[in-house]
C-alpha positions in Angstrom: 99.7 34.8 106.0 100.9 34.6 109.9 97.9 35.5 112.1 97.5 39.1 113.1 97.7 40.6 116.6 93.6 40.5 116.7 93.8 36.6 116.0 96.3 35.7 118.7 93.9 38.5 121.2 91.0 36.2 119.9 92.6 33.1 120.6 93.9 34.4 124.1 90.3 35.3 124.8 88.6 31.8 123.6 91.7 29.8 126.0 91.0 32.1 128.7 86.9 31.3 128.3 88.1 27.4 128.1 90.0 27.8 131.3 87.2 28.9 132.9 85.2 26.0 132.2 86.8 23.8 133.0 88.0 25.2 136.3 84.2 25.7 136.9 83.9 21.8 135.9 82.9 19.4 138.3 84.2 15.7 136.3 85.5 15.9 132.8 85.4 13.2 129.9 89.1 13.7 127.8 88.7 12.0 124.8 92.1 11.8 123.1 93.9 10.2 120.0 96.1 7.4 120.0 99.3 8.8 117.7 102.5 10.4 119.4 100.3 13.8 119.3 97.7 12.7 121.0 98.9 10.9 123.7 101.1 13.8 124.5 97.8 15.8 124.1 96.4 13.6 126.3 99.0 13.6 129.4 98.9 17.3 129.3 94.8 17.5 129.7 95.0 14.6 132.5 97.8 16.2 133.9 96.1 19.5 133.8 93.3 18.5 135.8 95.0 16.1 138.1 96.3 19.8 139.3 93.1 21.4 139.5 91.8 18.4 141.7 88.9 17.1 139.2 87.7 14.0 139.3 88.4 13.1 135.7 88.5 10.0 133.1 90.8 9.2 129.9 89.8 7.3 127.1 92.3 6.9 123.6 90.4 6.9 120.9 91.8 5.7 116.9 89.2 8.2 115.1 86.1 9.8 115.6 83.5 7.7 114.9 79.1 7.4 115.2 79.8 5.5 118.9 82.6 8.3 119.6 80.0 10.9 119.0 77.2 9.2 120.9 80.0 8.9 123.6 80.6 12.5 123.8 76.6 13.7 123.3 75.4 11.2 126.3 78.3 11.7 128.4 77.1 12.4 132.0 80.6 14.6 133.0 80.1 17.9 133.7 82.2 19.1 130.7 84.1 16.4 127.7 87.7 18.2 126.8 88.7 16.5 123.1 92.4 16.3 122.6 93.5 15.7 118.7 90.5 15.3 117.3 87.3 16.9 117.1 87.2 19.5 114.8 86.5 17.6 111.7 83.1 16.5 113.5 81.9 19.8 115.1 78.5 19.5 113.8 77.8 16.4 115.2 78.1 16.9 118.8 74.8 18.4 119.8 76.0 18.9 124.1 76.9 21.4 125.6 80.3 22.2 127.5 82.5 20.5 125.3 86.5 21.9 124.5 88.1 20.9 121.4 92.1 21.9 121.8 93.0 20.2 117.6 94.6 21.4 115.2 92.7 19.3 112.3 90.4 21.8 109.5 87.6 22.1 111.1 83.9 21.3 109.9 82.8 23.9 107.5 79.6 22.9 107.9 79.6 23.8 112.2 78.9 27.7 111.9 76.5 27.4 109.0 74.6 25.7 111.1 74.3 27.8 113.7 72.5 31.0 113.8 73.4 34.5 114.0 71.6 35.1 117.6 74.1 31.7 118.9 77.0 32.7 121.4 78.8 29.8 120.4 79.7 29.0 124.1 78.7 24.9 123.9 82.0 23.7 122.1 84.9 26.0 122.9 86.8 25.2 120.1 90.4 26.3 119.9 91.8 25.5 116.6 95.2 27.3 114.8 92.7 27.5 111.7 90.2 29.7 113.3 93.5 32.1 114.3 94.7 32.8 110.9 97.0 29.8 111.0 98.0 26.2 109.5 97.9 23.8 112.3 100.2 21.3 109.9 103.2 22.6 111.0 102.6 26.2 112.9 100.7 24.1 116.1 99.8 20.6 116.9 96.8 19.4 118.9 99.6 18.7 122.0 100.1 22.7 121.5 96.9 23.8 121.8 96.2 21.8 124.4 99.2 22.7 126.3 98.2 26.6 125.8 95.3 25.7 127.5 96.7 23.9 130.6 99.7 27.1 130.8 95.7 29.0 130.7 94.7 27.7 133.6 98.1 27.7 135.4 101.4 29.2 134.0 103.0 26.5 136.9 102.2 24.6 133.5 104.7 25.5 131.6 106.9 22.3 132.7 104.5 20.0 131.0 105.8 22.3 127.4 108.2 20.1 126.1 105.3 17.4 125.9 103.7 19.4 123.5 107.2 19.3 121.5 107.2 16.1 121.3 103.3 16.0 120.0 104.9 18.6 117.3 107.9 16.4 116.2 105.5 13.3 116.0 103.4 14.9 113.2 106.3 16.1 111.5 105.5 19.8 112.0 109.3 20.7 112.1 110.1 18.6 108.9 109.3 21.2 106.4 112.0 23.8 107.4 113.9 21.6 109.8 112.9 23.3 113.0 109.9 24.1 114.7 107.8 27.9 113.9 105.2 30.1 114.9 103.5 28.8 118.2 105.3 25.6 118.3 108.6 27.7 118.4 106.7 29.8 121.4 106.1 26.2 123.2 109.6 25.6 122.3 110.8 28.4 123.9 109.1 28.1 127.6 110.1 24.0 127.3 114.0 25.6 127.3 112.7 28.5 129.9 112.1 25.7 132.3 115.1 23.5 131.8 113.6 21.0 130.2 114.6 20.7 126.2 118.2 21.8 125.1 117.9 22.6 121.4 120.8 20.8 119.0 121.9 21.5 115.9 123.0 18.4 114.4 122.1 15.7 111.7 118.4 14.6 111.6 118.5 11.2 110.8 116.5 8.7 113.9 118.4 7.2 116.4 121.0 9.2 117.7 120.3 8.3 121.5 119.2 4.8 120.6 120.9 3.1 117.6 124.7 1.9 117.2 126.7 4.4 115.0 127.2 2.5 112.1 123.1 1.6 112.0 122.5 5.5 112.8 124.3 6.1 109.1 123.2 2.6 107.7 119.3 3.7 108.3 119.2 7.4 107.4 116.4 8.2 104.9 114.8 11.0 103.9 117.2 12.3 102.7 119.7 9.5 102.3 123.4 9.1 102.3 124.7 8.6 99.1 126.8 5.1 99.8 126.6 4.7 103.4 121.9 4.1 103.4 121.4 0.8 103.1 125.0 -0.7 103.1 126.3 -1.6 106.6 129.8 -2.6 105.3 130.3 0.8 104.4 129.1 2.4 107.0 131.7 0.5 109.0 134.2 1.8 106.2 133.5 5.5 106.6 133.6 5.6 110.2 137.2 4.0 110.0 138.3 6.3 107.9 136.9 9.0 109.8 138.8 7.5 112.9 136.0 7.4 114.8 136.0 3.7 116.8 132.5 2.0 116.6 132.7 0.9 119.5 133.7 1.4 123.6 135.0 -1.7 124.9 132.3 -4.4 124.1 129.3 -1.3 123.5 128.6 0.1 120.5 128.7 3.8 120.7 126.0 6.2 119.5 126.0 9.2 117.5 125.3 10.8 120.6 128.4 9.6 122.3 130.6 10.9 119.6 132.9 13.7 121.0 131.8 17.1 119.6 134.7 17.0 117.2 134.0 13.5 116.0 130.3 14.4 114.6 131.6 18.2 113.5 134.4 15.9 110.7 131.5 13.2 110.3 128.5 15.5 109.9 131.0 17.8 107.3 131.9 14.5 105.6 128.5 13.1 105.5 126.8 16.7 104.0 129.5 16.4 101.2 127.7 13.4 100.1 124.4 14.8 100.1 123.1 16.4 97.1 123.0 20.4 97.8 119.0 20.6 98.1 118.5 18.0 100.0 120.8 19.2 103.1 118.6 21.6 104.6 116.3 18.4 105.1 119.3 16.2 106.6 120.6 19.0 109.0 119.0 21.4 111.0 117.5 21.5 114.7 117.0 18.6 116.9 115.2 18.4 120.6 117.1 16.7 123.4 115.3 16.5 127.1 118.1 16.3 129.5 116.4 15.3 132.4 115.2 12.2 130.6 117.2 8.5 131.1 119.8 8.3 128.9 119.4 5.1 126.2 115.6 5.3 127.0 114.6 6.8 123.6 113.2 9.5 125.7 116.0 12.4 125.4 115.6 12.9 122.0 112.2 14.2 120.5 112.3 12.1 117.5 112.7 9.0 119.4 110.2 10.3 122.1 107.6 10.5 119.7 108.2 7.2 118.2 107.4 5.4 121.7 104.1 7.3 122.1 103.3 6.2 118.4 104.7 2.7 119.0 102.6 2.2 122.2 99.5 3.8 120.6 98.8 2.1 117.0 99.2 -1.3 119.0 96.1 -0.6 120.9 98.2 0.4 124.4 98.2 3.8 124.5 97.5 4.0 128.2 101.1 2.8 128.5 102.0 5.9 126.4 100.1 8.0 129.1 102.0 6.9 131.8 105.5 7.3 130.5 104.5 11.2 129.6 103.6 11.5 133.5 106.9 10.5 134.5 106.2 6.4 135.0 109.7 5.0 134.2 108.3 1.6 135.1 106.4 1.5 132.0 109.1 1.6 129.9 109.5 -1.9 130.0 106.4 -2.5 128.5 107.2 0.3 126.0 110.2 -1.5 124.7 108.0 -4.2 123.8 105.9 -2.3 121.7 109.3 -0.4 119.9 110.3 -3.4 119.5 107.4 -4.7 117.8 106.4 -1.1 115.6 110.4 -1.4 114.6 109.7 -5.2 113.0 106.0 -4.2 112.0 106.8 -1.1 109.9 110.0 -3.0 108.4 107.7 -5.7 107.6 104.8 -4.1 106.1 107.7 -2.4 103.9 109.1 -5.2 102.6 105.5 -6.8 101.7 104.7 -2.9 99.9 108.0 -3.9 97.8 108.2 -7.4 97.1 104.5 -7.9 96.2 105.2 -4.5 93.9 101.9 -2.7 95.9 102.7 0.6 94.3 100.7 1.7 91.6 101.0 5.2 89.4 98.6 7.5 87.9 99.0 11.1 86.5 98.6 12.3 89.0 98.6 10.2 92.4 100.1 6.9 93.5 98.9 4.3 95.9 99.0 1.1 97.2 96.3 -1.3 98.8 97.5 -3.7 101.4 94.2 -4.7 102.6 94.4 -7.0 105.6 98.0 -7.0 104.8 98.8 -3.7 107.4 96.9 -2.5 110.4 95.1 0.3 109.7 96.8 2.5 112.5 99.9 2.4 111.3 99.0 2.5 107.5 99.6 6.5 107.0 103.3 6.1 108.9 104.4 3.3 106.3 103.1 5.4 103.3 104.9 8.5 104.9 107.6 6.4 104.6 107.1 4.9 101.3 107.1 8.7 99.9 110.3 9.5 101.8 111.9 6.1 100.8 113.0 7.4 97.5 111.3 4.6 96.2 108.1 6.2 94.3 107.8 9.7 92.7 108.0 12.1 95.2 106.1 14.9 93.2 102.9 13.4 93.2 100.9 12.2 96.4 100.4 8.7 97.9 97.2 7.3 98.5 96.9 4.0 100.4 94.5 1.5 102.1 93.9 -0.5 104.5 90.6 -2.8 105.9 89.4 -1.7 108.5 86.1 -2.5 110.7 83.7 -0.2 109.1 85.1 -0.1 105.8 88.5 0.8 104.5 91.1 3.1 106.2 92.6 6.0 103.5 95.6 7.4 104.5 96.9 10.7 102.1 100.2 11.6 102.1 102.0 14.5 100.3 104.9 16.3 100.4 105.2 20.0 101.4 106.1 21.4 98.0 102.7 20.4 97.1 101.3 22.0 99.5 102.7 25.3 98.5 101.5 24.5 95.0 97.9 24.6 96.3 97.3 20.9 97.1 94.9 20.4 100.5 94.9 16.5 101.2 92.3 17.8 104.3 89.7 19.1 101.9 90.2 16.1 99.0 89.8 13.3 101.8 86.6 15.0 102.7 85.6 15.5 99.5 86.4 12.4 97.7 84.9 10.5 100.9 81.6 12.3 101.5 81.0 11.2 98.0 81.1 7.9 97.9 79.5 7.6 101.2 82.1 7.7 103.5 83.8 10.6 105.9 87.7 12.2 106.2 89.5 15.1 107.0 93.1 16.2 108.4 95.5 18.9 107.2 96.7 19.9 103.6 99.8 17.7 103.8 98.4 14.7 105.4 94.8 13.1 105.6 93.1 10.1 106.1 89.4 9.0 105.1 87.0 5.4 105.9 85.1 4.7 102.7 83.0 1.5 101.9 85.0 -1.2 100.6 83.1 -1.6 97.1 84.1 2.4 96.0 87.8 2.4 96.2 88.1 3.0 92.6 85.4 5.1 92.6 87.0 7.5 95.2 90.2 7.5 93.5 88.5 8.5 90.2 87.4 11.7 92.1 90.5 11.8 94.2 93.0 11.9 90.8 90.1 15.2 89.6 90.9 16.3 92.6 94.4 17.0 92.8 94.5 17.8 89.4 92.3 20.8 89.8 94.7 22.1 92.4 97.9 21.8 91.4 98.0 21.4 87.6 
């Protein structure tokens, strides 16, 4: 059910209150997540505070831990702004003057612990779930952070494109092959400010940076029958279409093709894809024309991947510099991106070669142990789910070792969510029953659990999934 006019009025009232708190703060601690959404959100918050002339510090965190909670509660800064994190831990924060701009499912214990006499001003909690919206596809953490930034000063409309990067990085455009709801409002801001162009195009990854033959070869979700994973067939296809793969000695990219070449190739490719998959193959793509050509920043999907490759390898600061327009950071980002590509490819091969994927009636899972970083195991789980190498009609659960136990990442397809699946609730409930903690979105969630409770955890998850979707 869409947000009502009353919901939107309440959201704007809360945005106004948070903007006033920012304007009155003397110094600010910004804490943000390390993925593309979190880095985009952190950058928006950083530039908002800078433009306000506020002394501020930016920290990036993989997740909310006891140490993070202590950091927030003991901070000497007059205000703490938490971006793309925090909603799941509202009841753990004890200090006043906290702003949270997040989109994950909120901690249900928070308001239960309040009395009716409380005014709830200690934490200004800005989350779409509080206003009748779904944070898994209607607006992301960077989007909520941008809405606050724009409330602070309408001139901050020039930061809207970063919120689009965050939304695309969280796959919020995947279900309908385009952004919807508040994301679409933010998208319109980016267009109106001249920072973004909406293209209708094939939705595969790498249209700006990959040679056109590899753009087709590595296509996925959906795959192109006969072309995906077949280098020779892709070259033959281009030849059959009368499309030159090279311009002199340089390989052409998808975005280098003339409009008539794109149209010809797109029509042929869509004819090769099963009809029920074509909606995922073609739709809106978001381009930032002012970004340098070939940098990986002109396309929203690729921009998000650049940020992810920084944050997932302990270099979120480089992603922040890129969002701030520091092009000298691109060299560091390219190293991160190259490492990221190699690592993801190696992780996928490791799962495949070692036959790690296991299947139960209602879930499938793999345990990567220490072989896959906890910071990327969720990305790998999502790629396995969309690879065609596993069942798409049941959720996938992935385990990876972490310093404080075992990191769990859960992913599902939108069709399961439409049938009632809520991975956030499942991860939260199952993890707490085995002595851990978790949360997230209906379609993508995570947890941390004790290392010796994985089988118990899987049993509980299986029961919870079966009760929601059977």
